[in-house]
C-alpha positions in Angstrom: 0.0 0.2 0.1 2.8 2.3 0.9 4.7 1.7 -2.7 1.1 2.4 -4.3 0.9 5.7 -2.3 4.5 6.7 -3.2 3.7 5.8 -6.8 1.0 7.5 -7.9 1.1 10.6 -5.4 1.2 14.3 -6.7 4.4 16.3 -7.7 4.6 19.5 -8.3 5.2 20.5 -12.2 8.5 22.5 -11.3 9.9 19.5 -9.9 9.0 17.4 -13.3 10.4 20.6 -15.0 13.7 20.5 -13.2 14.2 16.9 -13.5 13.7 17.1 -17.5 16.2 20.1 -17.7 18.9 18.0 -15.8 18.1 14.7 -17.8 18.8 16.9 -20.7 22.0 18.0 -19.8 23.0 14.7 -18.6 21.9 13.8 -21.9 24.0 16.3 -24.0 27.1 15.8 -21.3 26.6 11.8 -21.8 26.9 12.2 -25.8 29.4 15.2 -25.7 31.6 12.7 -23.7 31.2 10.0 -26.0 31.4 12.2 -29.1 35.0 13.5 -27.6 36.2 10.2 -26.7 35.2 8.5 -30.5 37.1 11.6 -32.0 40.4 10.6 -30.4 40.6 13.8 -28.1 40.0 11.6 -24.9 40.1 14.3 -22.7 37.8 12.1 -20.4 40.0 9.5 -19.9 38.6 6.1 -18.7 35.2 7.9 -18.0 35.0 8.2 -21.4 36.0 4.9 -22.5 32.7 3.4 -20.2 30.6 6.2 -21.4 31.4 4.4 -25.0 30.9 1.3 -23.8 26.9 2.4 -22.5 26.5 3.7 -25.3 27.2 0.5 -27.2 25.3 -1.4 -25.0 21.9 -1.5 -26.9 23.9 -3.1 -30.2 26.1 -5.4 -27.8 22.9 -6.5 -26.3 21.2 -7.3 -30.1 24.5 -9.1 -31.2 24.2 -11.5 -28.2 20.3 -12.1 -28.6 21.1 -12.8 -32.4 24.5 -15.0 -31.8 23.2 -18.0 -33.9 22.2 -15.2 -36.7 25.3 -13.9 -37.0 27.2 -16.9 -37.3 25.2 -17.7 -40.2 26.8 -17.8 -43.4 25.5 -14.8 -46.2 22.6 -17.2 -47.9 22.3 -19.8 -45.4 19.6 -21.4 -47.3 21.5 -21.9 -50.5 23.0 -25.4 -50.7 20.4 -27.9 -49.4 20.9 -30.4 -47.5 23.3 -31.4 -43.7 26.2 -30.3 -45.5 30.0 -31.8 -45.2 32.1 -33.4 -48.3 30.5 -34.0 -51.5 32.1 -35.6 -54.2 31.6 -34.9 -57.8 31.5 -37.4 -60.5 31.8 -40.8 -59.9 34.4 -41.7 -57.6 36.9 -39.6 -55.9 40.5 -39.7 -57.3 42.3 -41.0 -54.6 45.9 -40.0 -55.1 45.8 -36.0 -53.9 49.3 -35.6 -51.7 48.4 -33.6 -48.2 45.8 -32.7 -46.4 43.5 -29.9 -46.0 42.9 -27.6 -42.6 39.5 -26.8 -42.3 38.1 -23.8 -40.1 34.5 -23.2 -39.5 31.9 -22.5 -37.1 29.9 -25.8 -36.2 25.9 -24.8 -36.3 25.0 -27.7 -34.5 27.5 -27.3 -31.6 27.4 -23.7 -31.9 31.5 -23.3 -31.5 34.7 -22.7 -33.8 36.2 -26.4 -34.9 39.0 -26.9 -37.1 39.1 -30.2 -38.7 42.4 -32.1 -40.9 41.2 -34.2 -43.3 42.9 -36.4 -45.5 42.8 -35.7 -48.9 43.7 -39.4 -50.1 39.9 -40.3 -49.0 38.1 -36.9 -47.5 38.2 -39.0 -43.7 38.8 -36.7 -41.2 42.3 -37.2 -39.2 41.6 -35.1 -36.3 39.6 -32.2 -34.6 40.7 -29.0 -32.1 37.5 -27.5 -30.0 39.3 -24.4 -28.8 37.2 -22.9 -26.3 37.2 -19.2 -26.8 35.5 -18.3 -23.1 38.7 -20.1 -21.6 41.2 -18.7 -24.1 39.7 -15.5 -23.7 39.0 -15.5 -19.8 42.4 -13.8 -18.9 42.7 -11.0 -22.0 42.7 -7.3 -21.3 39.2 -5.4 -21.8 40.6 -2.4 -22.5 40.6 -1.8 -26.3 38.9 1.1 -27.9 37.1 -0.5 -31.1 37.6 -4.3 -30.1 34.2 -6.4 -30.6 34.0 -8.2 -27.5 30.5 -9.9 -28.3 32.6 -11.9 -30.4 34.4 -13.1 -27.4 31.9 -16.2 -26.3 32.4 -19.6 -27.6 29.3 -19.1 -29.9 30.5 -16.4 -31.8 34.6 -16.7 -32.1 36.3 -17.7 -34.9 39.7 -19.2 -35.7 40.6 -17.5 -38.6 43.5 -19.0 -40.7 44.7 -21.8 -38.5 48.6 -22.2 -38.8 49.3 -25.8 -38.3 52.8 -26.6 -36.5 54.5 -30.2 -36.7 53.9 -31.4 -32.8 50.2 -30.8 -33.9 49.9 -26.8 -31.8 48.0 -24.3 -33.8 48.7 -20.5 -34.5 45.3 -19.2 -34.5 43.5 -15.7 -33.8 40.0 -14.0 -34.3 39.7 -10.8 -36.6 41.3 -8.0 -34.6 41.5 -9.9 -32.1 44.7 -11.3 -29.7 46.7 -14.3 -31.1 47.0 -17.6 -29.6 49.0 -20.9 -29.7 46.8 -23.9 -29.0 48.1 -27.7 -28.3 46.5 -30.6 -30.4 44.3 -30.7 -27.4 43.0 -27.1 -28.2 44.7 -25.8 -24.8 46.4 -22.5 -24.3 50.0 -22.6 -24.9 50.4 -18.8 -24.8 48.4 -15.6 -25.7 49.3 -12.3 -27.1 46.9 -9.0 -26.7 49.6 -6.5 -26.8 48.0 -5.6 -30.1 45.6 -6.4 -33.0 46.1 -9.9 -34.7 44.0 -10.0 -37.6 43.5 -12.1 -41.3 46.0 -14.2 -42.8 49.0 -16.0 -40.8 51.3 -17.3 -43.6 54.7 -19.1 -43.0 58.2 -17.6 -43.2 60.0 -20.9 -44.6 62.1 -20.6 -41.5 59.8 -21.7 -39.0 58.0 -18.6 -38.3 55.3 -16.5 -39.8 54.3 -13.5 -41.1 51.0 -12.1 -39.8 48.6 -8.9 -40.7 48.3 -6.5 -37.3 47.5 -3.6 -35.8 49.0 -1.2 -32.7 46.8 -0.6 -30.0 46.9 3.1 -30.5 48.5 4.5 -33.7 51.2 7.1 -32.6 51.1 9.0 -36.1 50.6 12.7 -35.1 46.7 13.9 -35.5 45.0 10.9 -35.8 41.9 9.7 -33.7 41.8 6.4 -30.9 39.7 4.8 -33.9 42.4 4.7 -36.5 43.9 1.7 -37.9 47.2 1.6 -38.3 47.6 -1.8 -40.6 51.2 -3.1 -40.0 52.9 -6.6 -41.2 54.9 -8.5 -38.4 57.1 -11.3 -38.3 57.4 -13.6 -35.6 58.4 -17.1 -34.2 56.1 -19.6 -32.9 57.0 -19.3 -29.2 55.6 -15.5 -29.7 58.7 -13.2 -29.9 58.2 -10.5 -32.5 61.5 -10.5 -35.1 60.1 -7.7 -37.6 57.0 -5.2 -37.9 56.7 -2.3 -40.0 53.9 -0.3 -40.7 52.7 -0.2 -43.9 50.5 2.7 -43.3 53.6 4.6 -42.8 55.6 3.0 -45.6 52.9 4.4 -47.7 53.9 8.1 -46.8 57.4 7.4 -46.3 57.4 6.2 -50.0 55.8 9.6 -51.7 52.0 7.9 -51.5 50.9 10.3 -48.1 47.7 11.1 -50.4 46.4 7.4 -50.2 46.3 7.9 -46.3 45.3 11.6 -45.9 43.9 13.3 -48.7 41.4 15.9 -47.7 38.9 14.5 -49.8 38.5 11.6 -47.9 38.5 10.1 -44.6 39.1 6.1 -43.7 39.8 5.1 -40.3 41.0 2.1 -41.5 42.5 3.7 -44.9 44.6 0.7 -46.2 42.5 -2.5 -44.9 45.7 -4.6 -45.1 44.5 -8.4 -45.3 47.5 -10.6 -46.6 51.0 -10.6 -46.0 52.8 -13.2 -48.4 56.6 -13.8 -47.6 59.2 -14.4 -50.6 61.1 -17.5 -50.1 63.4 -17.7 -52.6 65.3 -15.2 -55.1 63.8 -14.1 -58.5 64.2 -12.0 -61.2 61.2 -10.1 -60.1 61.9 -10.1 -56.4 64.2 -11.3 -53.4 63.9 -14.0 -50.4 62.8 -12.2 -47.6 60.2 -9.8 -49.6 56.9 -9.5 -48.5 54.1 -9.4 -51.1 50.9 -7.4 -49.2 47.6 -7.1 -50.1 45.5 -3.9 -49.7 42.0 -4.2 -49.9 41.1 -0.7 -50.0 42.6 0.3 -52.8 42.3 -3.0 -55.0 46.4 -2.9 -54.3 49.0 -5.7 -54.4 52.2 -4.3 -53.6 55.8 -5.8 -52.7 57.5 -4.4 -49.8 61.5 -5.0 -49.0 62.5 -5.1 -45.3 65.9 -4.9 -46.2 66.0 -1.3 -47.8 62.6 -0.5 -46.0 60.9 0.4 -49.6 58.2 -0.4 -51.7 59.4 -1.5 -54.8 56.1 -2.4 -56.8 52.8 -2.0 -56.8 50.0 -3.0 -58.9 45.9 -1.5 -58.1 43.6 -3.7 -59.9 42.6 -5.3 -62.0 41.2 -7.3 -59.2 38.9 -6.0 -57.1 38.6 -5.9 -53.0 40.9 -9.1 -53.2 42.0 -11.2 -50.6 45.1 -13.2 -50.5 48.0 -13.5 -52.6 49.9 -16.5 -53.6 53.6 -17.2 -55.2 52.9 -19.1 -58.0 56.1 -19.6 -59.9 59.4 -17.2 -60.3 57.5 -15.0 -62.6 53.8 -15.4 -61.7 51.6 -14.4 -58.5 47.9 -15.1 -58.0 45.5 -13.3 -56.2 41.7 -14.2 -54.9 39.6 -11.4 -56.1 36.5 -11.1 -54.6 35.0 -8.9 -57.4 33.4 -7.0 -55.5 31.9 -3.2 -56.3 29.6 -0.5 -54.7 28.1 1.7 -57.2 25.8 3.5 -54.2 23.9 0.8 -53.9 25.8 -1.4 -51.5 28.6 -3.8 -52.0 28.0 -7.2 -54.3 29.9 -9.0 -56.3 30.5 -8.0 -60.1 29.4 -11.6 -62.0 31.8 -14.1 -59.7 34.8 -14.0 -57.3 37.5 -15.6 -59.2 41.6 -16.3 -59.2 43.8 -14.0 -61.2 47.2 -14.9 -62.5 49.3 -11.9 -62.8 52.5 -12.2 -64.9 55.3 -9.9 -64.4 57.2 -11.3 -67.5 54.5 -10.6 -69.8 52.6 -8.1 -67.7 49.4 -9.8 -68.4 46.6 -11.3 -66.0 44.5 -14.5 -66.6 41.8 -16.3 -65.5 42.3 -19.9 -65.7 39.7 -20.9 -64.0 37.2 -18.6 -64.9 34.7 -21.0 -66.5 34.5 -23.0 -63.2 34.0 -19.9 -61.0 31.2 -19.0 -63.5 29.4 -22.7 -63.6 29.6 -23.0 -59.8 28.8 -19.6 -59.1 31.8 -18.2 -56.8 30.8 -15.3 -54.8 32.2 -13.9 -51.5 31.8 -10.0 -51.2 34.4 -10.1 -48.0 37.2 -12.7 -47.2 38.0 -15.9 -49.2 40.7 -17.6 -50.1 42.7 -20.2 -52.2 45.7 -22.6 -52.2 47.2 -23.9 -55.2 48.3 -27.8 -54.4 51.8 -29.5 -56.1 49.6 -31.7 -58.1 48.0 -28.2 -60.3 44.5 -28.8 -58.4 43.0 -25.7 -56.2 41.7 -25.7 -53.2 39.3 -22.5 -52.8 37.3 -21.3 -50.0 33.9 -19.1 -50.3 33.5 -17.9 -47.1 30.8 -16.0 -47.0 28.8 -19.0 -48.7 30.1 -21.1 -45.9 31.7 -23.3 -48.8 34.9 -25.0 -49.7 35.7 -25.8 -53.3 38.7 -28.6 -54.7 39.1 -28.1 -58.4 41.1 -30.4 -60.7 43.7 -28.3 -62.7 41.2 -28.4 -65.7 38.9 -26.6 -63.6 36.6 -29.5 -63.1 35.1 -29.6 -59.7 36.5 -32.7 -57.6 34.8 -32.3 -54.4 33.4 -29.8 -52.1 32.5 -29.0 -48.3 29.1 -27.4 -47.7 29.1 -25.9 -43.8 25.8 -26.6 -43.1 24.4 -27.7 -39.8 21.3 -30.6 -39.6 18.7 -28.3 -40.2 20.2 -27.6 -43.7 21.5 -24.2 -42.3 25.1 -22.7 -43.6 27.2 -20.8 -41.4 30.6 -19.2 -41.9 33.8 -20.6 -42.8 37.1 -19.6 -40.9 40.0 -19.3 -43.8 41.1 -23.0 -44.4 44.3 -23.9 -45.0 46.0 -26.9 -47.3 48.8 -28.7 -45.7 51.4 -30.4 -47.4 51.9 -33.9 -46.7 55.4 -34.1 -44.9 54.1 -31.4 -42.5 50.5 -33.4 -42.1 52.5 -36.6 -41.7 54.6 -35.4 -39.1 52.1 -33.4 -37.0 49.7 -36.4 -36.8 52.4 -38.3 -35.5 52.7 -35.7 -33.2 48.8 -35.4 -32.2 48.9 -39.2 -31.8 50.8 -39.2 -28.7 48.5 -37.0 -27.0 45.3 -37.9 -25.0 42.8 -35.7 -25.9 39.5 -35.5 -24.7 36.4 -36.6 -26.7 34.4 -33.7 -28.8 32.1 -31.9 -27.1 
């Protein structure tokens, strides 16, 4: 009864007015703090960071409530059936060397899984089930633009896993901490000093190159939200051997206008998504060089750490590309997303494809183009490919939740559809071809472990 009297008692009009004024001032102050922080001025310190988190709360709640949907592929009903491997033709060739390490979100288990498949018969050899809740339990949580809604078992992805000889993996999500996990999926070490993202490429000497961003750029005048893309060479123990800001390399090599032109501004001016090291000298590059894919300007460039110079670059004909690989001593291949935006939203122009650029003849060809059209390969973002020693090509159509294995003549050999038991498609996580010798050594090491059964 007292509560009812309190709830319905009369309040003087001036009190209501005062409360409205105070609320208005509070809202304006809160908005000013959020604006100040997001613009990088940071005059309110930790108060500003807290205000940004509060302002983002509605979107955070929405992400959590729709966590099943966020892991669905762009067209989850595109491929009917329960998914898995599908062999084309009457029989599988059975003589392909090596393995495929598939990285994917399991729509039934509602978590990420990494699966090593033997290419001779497409049988699964081993599974890793990293637990994001445990991996990220003690990770730092003071990032300005970190997507913490992905720091959960149901939303975290292991992007472009790198298999080590002892069965361990190097994994990370996009713009997130980097981990080494054991053959049983347990954390060996974590690096949360900077942002790690996109590709992880072996350097041929036991280490790897990876795309990174500093926690906060030291470039004068930029906001705290500025993404200063770097490439970093590391050992498998997490030691940094070399790092270079490609943003700084741009303006040190006369390309300042590409980063800070007055007519436009991007917090992420390059969107670097691959760093592919050169392992042998050739007529057009040197061992130790690094091919870098810059999505923003549809650019592939060649950076030389020994001289700190960009020695070659080419814009297009690829569009919003991901993944650049070295084919031979005068040819590179690029995964061309072929994504465009004419003001009506992003879309793939016809199909995504793999383009081959020949330095010797300055020509671009697309030998698998007919196959891309036949199977309607389309992924606006992400996506990659690997060329096998036999001339076969593995291609991950990430947005579609599909992996394709093509013969050298473009005929489809097999495909993997990442559907759940209800026939819905889910995201992939940048799969990788594993050479036969590395796969065999890793499998032998894995067999010495007594891992828990699948969850």
